[in-house]
C-alpha positions in Angstrom: -11.7 0.9 -5.7 -13.2 4.3 -5.1 -14.8 6.4 -8.0 -13.5 10.0 -8.6 -16.8 11.7 -7.6 -18.7 10.6 -4.6 -21.7 11.6 -2.6 -21.1 12.7 1.1 -22.7 9.6 2.7 -19.7 7.7 1.4 -16.9 10.2 2.8 -16.6 8.6 6.0 -16.0 5.2 4.7 -13.7 6.4 2.2 -11.6 8.2 4.7 -11.4 5.0 6.8 -9.9 3.2 3.7 -7.2 5.9 3.3 -6.4 5.7 6.7 -6.1 2.0 6.7 -3.7 1.9 3.7 -1.3 4.2 5.6 -1.6 2.3 8.8 -1.4 -1.3 7.4 1.7 -3.3 8.2 2.5 -6.0 5.7 1.8 -9.5 7.1 4.3 -12.4 6.7 4.2 -14.9 3.8 2.7 -18.2 4.8 5.5 -20.7 5.1 5.8 -24.3 5.9 4.7 -25.3 9.5 8.0 -25.1 11.3 9.0 -21.6 10.1 5.9 -19.4 10.3 7.0 -15.8 10.8 5.6 -12.9 12.8 3.7 -10.4 11.0 6.0 -7.7 9.5 5.0 -5.0 12.2 6.9 -7.3 14.6 10.1 -7.7 12.5 13.5 -6.8 13.7 14.1 -3.1 13.4 17.5 -3.9 12.0 16.1 -5.6 8.9 17.6 -4.3 5.5 16.0 -1.0 4.5 14.3 -0.8 1.0 16.3 0.1 -1.8 16.7 4.2 -2.2 14.3 6.0 -4.7 16.3 6.8 -8.1 15.8 10.5 -7.4 14.9 12.8 -4.7 11.2 13.6 -4.8 10.7 17.4 -3.8 7.2 16.8 -3.3 7.7 13.9 -0.7 9.1 16.2 2.2 5.8 16.6 4.3 4.8 19.9 2.6 1.9 20.5 0.5 2.9 22.1 -2.9 0.5 24.1 -5.2 1.1 22.7 -8.7 -1.4 24.5 -10.5 -5.1 25.9 -10.0 -6.8 23.4 -7.6 -4.0 20.8 -8.1 -1.7 20.2 -5.1 1.2 17.4 -4.2 1.5 16.2 -0.7 3.3 12.9 -1.5 4.2 9.9 0.4 6.0 7.1 -1.3 5.3 3.5 -0.1 7.2 0.5 -0.5 10.6 -0.4 -2.3 11.7 1.9 -5.3 14.6 0.0 -7.0 16.7 1.9 -9.6 16.2 -0.8 -12.0 13.3 -2.9 -12.7 12.8 -6.0 -14.9 9.7 -7.0 -17.1 8.5 -10.5 -17.6 6.3 -12.7 -19.9 3.8 -15.3 -18.5 0.8 -17.2 -19.4 -2.3 -18.2 -17.2 -1.5 -21.2 -15.0 -3.4 -24.2 -15.7 -4.4 -26.3 -12.7 -5.4 -29.9 -13.7 -8.3 -31.8 -12.1 -5.9 -34.4 -10.5 -4.1 -31.6 -8.7 -7.1 -29.8 -7.2 -9.0 -33.0 -6.3 -6.0 -34.1 -4.2 -5.9 -30.6 -2.4 -9.6 -30.0 -2.0 -11.7 -33.3 -1.9 -9.5 -35.5 0.2 -11.7 -37.6 2.3 -14.9 -36.9 0.1 -15.6 -40.3 -1.4 -19.0 -39.1 -3.0 -19.7 -39.1 -6.7 -17.9 -36.6 -9.0 -19.0 -35.0 -12.2 -16.4 -33.2 -14.2 -17.5 -30.6 -16.8 -15.1 -28.7 -19.1 -16.1 -25.0 -19.7 -16.1 -25.4 -23.3 -18.8 -27.8 -23.4 -21.3 -26.0 -21.2 -24.3 -24.4 -23.0 -24.6 -20.9 -22.6 -21.5 -21.0 -20.8 -18.8 -18.1 -20.8 -18.6 -16.2 -24.2 -15.0 -17.1 -24.5 -14.3 -20.1 -22.3 -10.9 -21.1 -21.4 -10.5 -24.3 -23.2 -8.5 -25.8 -20.1 -11.3 -24.5 -17.5 -13.7 -26.8 -15.8 -16.1 -27.3 -13.0 -15.9 -30.3 -10.6 -19.0 -30.8 -8.6 -19.4 -33.7 -5.9 -22.5 -35.3 -4.7 -21.9 -33.7 -1.5 -22.2 -30.3 -2.6 -18.6 -29.4 -2.9 -17.3 -27.2 -6.0 -14.4 -26.6 -7.7 -13.8 -24.3 -10.5 -10.6 -23.8 -12.8 -9.9 -21.3 -15.5 -8.2 -18.2 -16.5 -5.4 -18.8 -14.1 -7.7 -19.2 -11.0 -9.1 -21.7 -8.8 -12.4 -21.6 -6.8 -13.3 -23.9 -4.0 -16.7 -23.9 -2.2 -18.0 -26.1 0.5 -21.6 -27.3 0.5 -22.6 -24.5 3.0 -21.4 -21.7 0.7 -24.4 -19.4 0.9 -23.9 -18.8 4.7 -20.1 -18.9 4.1 -20.3 -16.1 1.6 -22.3 -14.1 4.0 -19.7 -14.6 6.6 -17.0 -13.7 4.2 -18.8 -10.5 3.2 -19.1 -9.3 7.0 -15.4 -10.1 7.7 -14.0 -8.5 4.6 -16.0 -5.5 5.5 -14.5 -5.6 8.9 -11.2 -5.7 7.7 -11.9 -2.7 5.3 -13.6 -0.5 8.0 -12.1 -1.5 11.4 -8.8 -3.3 11.0 -7.2 -5.8 8.6 -5.3 -8.0 11.4 -6.5 -8.7 14.9 -5.3 -11.2 17.4 -8.5 -13.6 18.1 -7.7 -17.2 18.6 -10.4 -19.7 17.9 -11.1 -23.0 19.6 -11.2 -25.3 16.6 -7.8 -24.2 15.0 -5.1 -21.7 16.0 -4.1 -18.6 14.0 -0.8 -20.3 13.4 -2.3 -23.5 12.0 -4.7 -21.4 9.9 -2.0 -19.4 8.3 0.3 -22.6 7.6 -2.7 -24.4 6.0 -3.9 -21.6 3.8 -0.2 -21.2 2.9 0.4 -24.8 2.3 -2.4 -24.9 -0.4 -1.0 -21.8 -2.1 2.6 -23.4 -2.2 1.2 -26.8 -3.4 -0.4 -25.0 -6.2 2.8 -23.6 -7.4 1.2 -20.1 -7.6 3.2 -17.4 -9.4 5.0 -14.7 -7.0 5.6 -14.6 -3.4 2.4 -14.5 -1.3 2.0 -11.9 1.5 -0.5 -12.2 4.2 -2.4 -8.7 4.1 -5.7 -9.5 6.1 -6.0 -12.1 8.8 -9.2 -11.8 10.9 -10.5 -14.2 13.5 -14.2 -13.8 14.7 -16.5 -15.8 17.0 -19.7 -16.4 16.1 -21.0 -13.5 18.3 -18.4 -11.3 16.9 -19.7 -12.0 13.3 -23.3 -11.5 14.3 -22.3 -8.4 16.1 -20.5 -6.8 13.2 -23.4 -7.8 10.9 -25.7 -6.0 13.2 -23.3 -2.9 12.9 -23.6 -3.1 8.9 -27.3 -3.4 8.9 -27.5 -0.3 11.1 -24.8 1.8 9.1 -25.5 0.6 5.5 -29.2 1.1 4.2 -28.6 -1.1 1.2 -27.2 -4.0 3.2 -30.2 -3.7 5.4 -32.6 -3.9 2.5 -30.5 -6.8 0.9 -31.3 -8.7 4.2 -35.0 -7.8 4.2 -35.3 -9.0 0.5 -33.6 -12.3 1.1 -30.6 -11.2 -1.0 -28.3 -11.5 2.1 -28.7 -14.0 5.1 -29.0 -12.6 8.7 -26.4 -14.6 10.8 -28.4 -14.6 13.9 -28.3 -18.4 14.5 -24.5 -18.9 14.6 -22.8 -21.1 17.2 -19.3 -22.1 18.2 -19.1 -24.3 15.0 -19.3 -21.1 12.9 -16.3 -19.3 14.3 -14.1 -18.4 11.4 -10.9 -17.1 10.0 -10.6 -14.9 7.1 -7.4 -14.5 5.3 -6.4 -12.4 2.2 -3.1 -12.7 0.3 -1.5 -10.6 -2.3 1.6 -11.5 -4.4 5.0 -9.8 -5.1 7.5 -10.2 -7.6 10.8 -9.3 -6.4 10.5 -6.2 -4.2 7.3 -5.1 -6.0 3.6 -6.2 -5.5 1.4 -7.7 -8.4 -1.6 -5.5 -9.0 -4.5 -6.7 -7.0 -8.1 -5.6 -5.9 -7.1 -5.6 -2.4 -9.1 -2.8 -0.6 -5.9 -1.1 0.1 -5.0 -0.5 -3.7 -7.3 1.7 -5.9 -8.6 0.3 -9.1 -7.2 1.3 -12.6 -9.2 2.8 -15.5 -7.8 2.0 -18.8 -8.3 0.9 -22.3 -10.1 -2.6 -22.1 -8.0 -3.3 -25.3 -4.9 -3.9 -23.3 -6.2 -4.7 -19.9 -8.1 -7.8 -19.6 -6.3 -9.4 -16.7 -7.5 -10.6 -13.2 -6.3 -9.1 -9.9 -3.6 -11.5 -8.6 -4.9 -12.4 -5.0 -6.2 -15.2 -2.8 -9.1 -15.2 -0.3 -9.3 -18.1 2.3 -12.3 -18.8 4.7 -12.1 -21.3 7.4 -15.0 -22.1 9.4 -15.0 -24.3 12.5 -11.7 -25.5 11.5 -12.7 -26.4 8.2 -11.9 -24.9 4.8 -15.1 -23.3 3.3 -13.8 -21.0 0.7 -10.6 -20.8 -1.5 -10.6 -18.1 -4.2 -7.5 -17.8 -6.0 -7.3 -15.4 -9.1 -4.8 -14.3 -11.6 -2.3 -16.9 -11.2 0.5 -17.1 -14.1 3.6 -19.0 -15.1 6.6 -18.2 -16.8 6.4 -18.1 -20.6 10.2 -17.0 -21.2 13.3 -15.6 -19.7 12.9 -12.4 -17.6 13.9 -9.3 -19.5 16.9 -7.6 -18.3 16.3 -5.0 -15.5 16.2 -1.3 -16.8 16.2 2.1 -15.1 12.9 3.4 -14.1 11.8 7.1 -14.1 11.8 8.8 -11.1 8.6 9.8 -8.8 9.3 13.5 -9.6 9.0 13.0 -13.3 5.7 11.0 -12.8 4.2 13.7 -10.6 5.0 16.2 -13.3 3.4 14.0 -16.1 0.2 13.7 -13.8 0.3 17.5 -13.3 0.5 18.0 -17.1 -2.4 15.4 -17.5 -4.5 17.5 -15.2 -3.5 21.0 -16.4 -5.4 20.0 -19.6 -8.8 19.6 -17.9 -11.1 21.7 -15.7 -10.4 21.0 -12.3 -13.3 22.4 -10.2 -12.4 20.9 -6.8 -9.0 20.8 -5.3 -7.2 17.5 -6.1 -4.3 16.5 -4.0 -1.6 14.0 -5.3 -1.0 11.8 -2.0 0.4 8.3 -2.0 2.9 6.8 -4.6 4.0 3.2 -5.0 5.6 1.1 -7.7 3.6 -2.1 -8.7 3.6 -4.7 -11.5 0.5 -4.6 -13.9 -0.3 -7.3 -16.4 -1.1 -6.7 -20.0 -1.8 -9.3 -22.9 0.6 -9.1 -25.7 -0.5 -8.1 -28.3 -3.8 -7.0 -26.8 -6.1 -9.9 -27.0 -9.0 -11.8 -25.1 -7.5 -15.1 -26.2 -6.7 -17.6 -23.4 -3.3 -18.6 -25.0 -2.2 -14.9 -25.2 1.2 -14.3 -23.3 0.8 -11.9 -20.5 3.6 -9.1 -19.8 4.0 -7.9 -16.3 5.4 -4.3 -16.6 6.1 -1.8 -13.6 4.1 1.1 -13.2 3.8 4.2 -10.8 0.5 4.5 -9.0 -0.3 7.9 -7.7 -3.5 7.9 -5.4 -5.4 11.1 -5.6 -7.6 12.8 -2.9 -9.9 15.5 -3.0 -11.5 18.0 -0.4 -14.9 18.9 0.2 -16.1 21.8 2.6 -18.6 20.7 5.1 -20.3 22.5 8.1 -17.3 21.2 10.4 -14.6 22.0 8.0 -12.9 20.8 4.9 -12.9 17.0 4.7 -10.5 15.0 2.5 -11.4 11.8 0.9 -10.1 9.3 -1.5 -10.6 10.2 -5.2 -9.2 7.4 -7.5 -5.6 6.8 -8.8 -3.4 7.3 -11.9 -0.7 5.1 -13.2 2.2 5.6 -15.5 4.6 3.0 -17.0 7.7 3.2 -14.9 9.9 2.8 -17.8 8.4 4.5 -20.6 6.5 7.2 -18.8 3.3 6.5 -20.9 -0.1 6.9 -19.3 -1.7 3.6 -18.4 -5.4 5.1 -19.1 -4.5 5.3 -22.6 -2.9 2.1 -23.2 0.6 3.3 -21.9 
């Protein structure tokens, strides 16, 4: 999620993000109550190893290779690298009012108002014909559309601020801690959130990547850290754009959970802080990240935000061989050799992921969505400082793992 060029004041945070990616252990998938597994970091070391890469990558042996002037490879490959990968076609999933009411509004007997997106004056420019908003007299809100569901409790402004603080804690400090809260155990929180995802029938296998528990005092303390370290955040609080969380009590202790989704061995693209954004032609990329954020405060669900959920629209296509990592590195090298590279750029991390594109390129809600495998290469740059050379994250490149085409040019 980082731009290619940054100013020095952002370097420290970006270094933290890069380190967090390398250190992160995938958390377990949320499952029914009687079988909640431990985090992947605690998994049995005898577990089956990921499939072998289709070729040996000469740049992934711990050495730093000079590919061209100011262009280097010091690659580490993450995740599974199967020899063959399938593509598949989907459509955005539709969640009906009765389904979401049962999940999110059980026990709320207040008056409800259902409004379809297509009937809202000055609403979305191209509204999902199946999208709607459901408001209750008690202040709860459910919004559905474009394959996503959002639920907010009546205290959403404070909840949003708590989410912001906990999300930044996950980004900057650690994405998993072991804090147990009094209103609900960690196991109960994971089972509760995972149960909602299962009940919605979300496409792909959920994987819990962020799981933070914080007491009211912990939330307030870390917000103080943010106001001290981030000038813009302190200015937002002073201007009333953000809320100062200085009056929290035991009822405000919270769990923050963030799920990503996998299909087979590969992750579906998501905006999780561990993954860099893509830059590409908007003609073929109009798809949301596939992810889910959950906030539980005082043992009560306050926020549920699911985006980018799909359902199959045909048979999965036969798996075909993918190109090797070495070929992708060569393609990326050729791309940068055509540019003027004034600062050192290093090809660092590589992984495979599914990215969704509309087929044919379209913004229509009934357009099919094809998930295809892509190689992602994370880039880093170097900056000379008074204390030495600092390496910082510098964006990413992606190439179709079947065709080898550059994603930035609708490949």
